[in-house]
C-alpha angles and dihedrals in degrees: 000000000000117000120223114209118211106217096197095046095050095042095241119149128214094250092060093049091049090052092052094055117113116277095236091059093055092051092049096050099045097067091047091050090047092052092044093052094047100038094116091052093048092049090051093049092047091050092050091049093049092047091050092049092049092045094049095038095106090050095046103040107045127173121213107205132207115300093020136108130196132223116199123215112198117201095201099025108066103288121257116027101223095170096056130056119190115228132212122307141058116325128192111215125181111243093243090060128067132220119207116199122208129194106233097180123107106281132192132213125183112219136177123205139168121236136176125236122218088269090059094250118144119233130175119230122202107206138184110210118198116193144147136192119254103252095214093057100041090113092056090044090055093046098046104029112011136211092310092066092127093065094034101045116003103051097039092049092048091049092050092049093046093051090051093048097045094047089072096053129082120233094251090062094046097045102023134067096298095088091130089060091053092048091050091052089049091051091050090056094057093092090059092049097051114088129201092264100035133048121207105205101184143353113205120198104220101173143351115216126193131194111277097248094045091048092051091049093050092046090050091051091048090050092050090048091052091048092050091049090050091052091047089051092052092048090050090053091049092050091050091049091051090050090050093052092046091053090046092051091048089052092050091048091051090048092050092047091053092044094049093053091052098047113089127178091253092053091048090049092049092049089050092053091050091050091049091053092052091049092049090058093056118100094234116113112251144151120233119198114193123202106053106173098203100061104000090238123123120255116238117205115185131192123257090261 
């Protein structure tokens, strides 16, 4: 049977009874009491931690998409990691570090620049520059050049190469029909444009623009040249036609000379008689008079019909 102890009758106080409780009960109750007493503080700390995680979420959980590469900068680990490039996927970055993302696909920039030909004439070139960073050296590119490498390296190098290439060409090759030659020279200069961190894949010449007055002068000269060539073509045709007629006349003269030497009065008379016989057989009404003294041929007198 359980024994009920009367605290008042036995003279026992509550502190003594509490001291005599089992040890495992005291260890179980103390954490609960600790949590219960500090619940407001724990709620506050938990809220602050959740808010910090939500606020720093974009800086901690970073996605590297297709055609991109990441360069990590570590605040307490030596700065930029030049020997390691992060590939595609989700990356977890501590908030005290930074992740820089680069587009490593082929990119295009349209650029206009003014160059001088070997005559010292200024022309404007409209170019399409296609380039991409070398993925293995993106870390060095970030450390030594930075995200603005297009304006710092690509465009200045292309301009320098184009000015050198165009300075050896005359204006007629740049603006005229020798556009393939200009494009070939541009393609040959690509190796000089590409740097150790960046690869320039292609430079396309879209258009060549001249100053207005110079363009009008060239177009006028081209028009005059085309007109002169048209006149020369017509004169050539006329000369050939005159030669044709001269040859034709010479042939007719030769034919007549040969014919005149072969025609005798007797042959002409015989041909006339044959023609008269054929006419006499026709149904048309006619009058034939035989005995013409001049030629010996009959006279044929037909009706008005």
